[in-house]
C-alpha positions in Angstrom: 18.4 11.2 -24.7 15.0 10.5 -22.6 15.7 11.6 -18.7 15.6 8.9 -15.6 14.3 8.7 -12.9 16.2 9.9 -9.8 16.3 6.4 -8.0 14.6 3.7 -7.7 11.6 4.0 -5.5 11.0 7.1 -7.8 10.1 4.4 -10.1 7.1 3.4 -8.8 5.3 7.1 -9.1 4.6 7.2 -12.6 3.6 3.9 -12.8 1.2 4.3 -10.3 0.0 6.9 -11.9 -0.6 4.9 -15.4 -1.2 1.6 -14.0 -2.3 2.0 -10.6 -5.3 -0.8 -10.6 -3.2 -2.9 -13.1 -1.5 -6.2 -11.4 1.8 -5.9 -10.2 2.5 -9.3 -8.2 -0.1 -12.9 -9.2 1.2 -14.9 -6.7 1.3 -18.9 -8.3 2.9 -20.8 -5.0 1.4 -18.7 -2.2 -2.6 -18.0 -1.3 -2.6 -14.5 -1.3 -4.4 -11.7 -3.0 -2.6 -10.5 -6.5 -1.3 -6.9 -5.8 -1.6 -3.7 -8.1 0.9 -1.5 -8.7 -0.7 0.9 -6.2 -0.9 -2.2 -3.3 2.9 -2.8 -4.5 3.8 1.0 -3.9 1.9 1.6 -0.3 3.6 -1.9 0.6 7.0 0.0 0.0 6.4 3.5 1.3 5.3 1.0 4.6 8.5 -0.5 4.3 10.3 2.9 4.4 8.7 4.9 7.1 9.4 1.1 9.3 13.5 1.0 8.4 13.4 4.8 9.3 12.2 4.1 13.1 14.6 1.9 13.2 16.9 4.4 12.4 18.0 3.6 8.9 19.3 6.6 7.1 20.8 7.1 4.0 23.9 5.2 3.6 23.1 2.3 6.3 24.3 -0.9 5.1 20.4 -3.3 5.8 20.8 -7.4 5.3 17.9 -8.6 4.0 17.4 -12.3 4.3 13.4 -12.9 3.0 12.0 -15.7 0.8 10.2 -14.7 -2.4 7.5 -12.8 -0.7 6.9 -8.8 -1.9 8.1 -7.7 1.2 11.3 -8.9 -0.3 11.2 -6.9 -3.2 9.2 -3.9 -1.2 12.2 -3.4 1.2 14.3 -3.3 -2.0 12.7 -0.6 -3.1 12.0 1.0 0.3 15.5 1.7 1.2 16.2 2.8 -2.3 14.1 5.8 -1.6 16.0 6.6 2.0 19.2 6.1 0.3 19.9 3.1 2.1 22.0 0.1 1.0 20.5 -3.5 0.6 23.1 -6.4 1.2 20.6 -9.3 0.0 21.4 -13.2 1.5 19.9 -16.1 1.0 17.8 -17.2 3.4 19.5 -21.3 3.1 22.5 -19.9 3.9 24.6 -21.2 6.8 26.0 -19.7 10.1 29.7 -19.4 8.1 27.8 -17.7 5.0 26.0 -15.3 7.2 28.4 -14.1 9.3 30.6 -13.0 6.1 27.5 -11.6 4.0 26.9 -9.5 7.4 31.0 -8.8 8.2 32.4 -8.1 4.1 28.6 -6.3 3.6 28.8 -4.2 7.2 25.3 -4.8 7.7 24.1 -2.5 10.8 20.5 -3.8 10.2 18.9 -6.8 9.2 15.4 -8.1 7.9 15.1 -11.6 8.7 12.6 -14.7 8.5 11.9 -16.1 11.4 12.7 -19.6 10.3 16.6 -18.3 10.3 16.4 -17.2 13.7 18.1 -19.9 14.7 21.2 -19.0 12.0 21.3 -15.1 13.2 21.8 -17.0 17.1 25.2 -18.6 16.2 26.8 -15.4 14.4 25.1 -12.9 16.6 28.4 -12.8 18.7 30.4 -11.7 15.3 28.6 -9.3 13.8 29.9 -6.3 16.3 27.8 -3.9 13.8 24.3 -5.7 14.6 22.6 -5.6 17.9 19.2 -6.9 18.7 17.3 -4.1 18.2 18.4 -3.2 15.0 16.9 -6.6 13.5 13.6 -6.9 13.0 11.7 -10.8 11.9 9.2 -11.7 9.3 6.7 -14.3 10.2 6.3 -15.7 13.6 6.6 -13.2 16.1 10.5 -14.1 18.0 11.0 -12.9 21.6 13.6 -10.2 21.6 13.0 -8.7 18.5 10.4 -6.7 16.5 7.9 -8.3 14.7 8.3 -6.0 10.8 4.7 -7.1 10.5 3.8 -4.9 13.3 6.1 -2.1 12.4 4.5 -2.2 8.9 1.1 -2.3 10.6 2.0 1.3 12.2 3.1 2.7 9.0 2.0 5.6 7.2 1.6 5.0 3.9 3.3 8.2 2.5 7.0 8.5 2.9 9.2 11.8 2.7 13.0 11.0 2.4 15.1 12.8 5.1 17.9 13.1 2.0 18.4 13.4 -1.4 19.0 10.3 -3.4 20.5 10.7 -6.2 20.9 8.4 -9.6 25.1 7.2 -8.8 24.1 6.6 -4.7 24.4 3.1 -4.5 20.9 1.3 -3.1 22.8 -2.5 -4.0 25.3 -4.5 -2.6 24.8 -7.2 -4.5 27.4 -10.6 -4.3 28.7 -12.8 -7.1 27.9 -16.3 -7.0 31.9 -17.2 -5.2 32.6 -19.9 -7.6 36.5 -19.0 -7.4 36.4 -18.2 -3.5 34.4 -15.8 -1.5 32.0 -14.3 -3.1 32.7 -10.3 -3.9 30.3 -7.7 -3.0 29.5 -5.3 -6.1 28.3 -2.1 -5.5 25.4 -1.7 -8.2 23.8 2.5 -8.3 20.1 3.4 -8.7 21.4 3.9 -12.2 22.9 0.5 -12.8 18.9 -0.8 -12.3 16.9 1.8 -13.8 19.1 1.5 -16.8 18.6 -2.3 -17.3 14.6 -1.9 -16.8 14.5 0.7 -19.5 17.0 -0.9 -21.9 15.2 -4.4 -21.6 11.2 -3.0 -21.9 12.7 -1.3 -25.3 13.7 -4.5 -26.3 10.6 -6.4 -25.2 7.9 -4.0 -25.8 4.3 -5.2 -25.2 5.1 -7.6 -22.5 2.0 -8.0 -19.9 3.1 -10.8 -18.3 6.3 -11.6 -16.6 7.4 -14.9 -14.8 9.9 -14.1 -12.3 11.6 -17.6 -11.5 14.6 -17.1 -9.6 15.0 -15.8 -6.0 14.7 -12.0 -5.4 17.8 -12.4 -3.0 19.5 -12.6 -7.2 19.9 -10.1 -9.2 17.4 -11.1 -12.0 13.7 -10.5 -10.2 15.4 -7.2 -9.2 15.7 -6.1 -13.2 12.7 -7.9 -13.7 10.8 -5.5 -11.5 12.6 -2.2 -13.4 11.5 -3.8 -16.6 8.0 -4.3 -15.2 7.8 -0.6 -14.1 8.6 0.3 -17.1 5.8 -1.4 -19.2 3.7 -1.4 -16.3 
């Protein structure tokens, strides 16, 4: 009987209102200061504005090929604010694997770690929906591509969506493990992730720390985030 927030992006707003200064992300293996919920929300809204500047709109398919960094999570939530669909991609993929994810998922945009740009070069001609203007790089600058860090730095911390994003809109094209053949892309809605977070937060009330021990291209860290957003 409890009403749910309309989308993943909106899930952050009540969390920030109640727990804005509390830690949202504490780093274990990176020398970075902890992020509060307010910091994370600012990173999300900057990311949404940066994606919009690239041309991402509601319904766009966006590949995200990043390691376990806040920018990876923020990209997903930001795409949720826009109404776009994220295709999470393992940074360790071979060119053949990356080609499959980009073409099967109809990726129109790509956010990629600079250390993996050679993998993109190997399949660039076979991913017809992607042009270099639609690819941005996180990490060290790469000639011919926009810098995600630069886009974030120039983006405002407030975001206003150009389209309504509803609970049953698709936010993720989450691929299976591929144990019986090529992986299949599962179309997952905002409702799917929000319900996962709500149910698990009620199953394990009172938790203050959650260890996120999986890569963010898996589904585990994503429902852990929605769970943490409900519990603060």
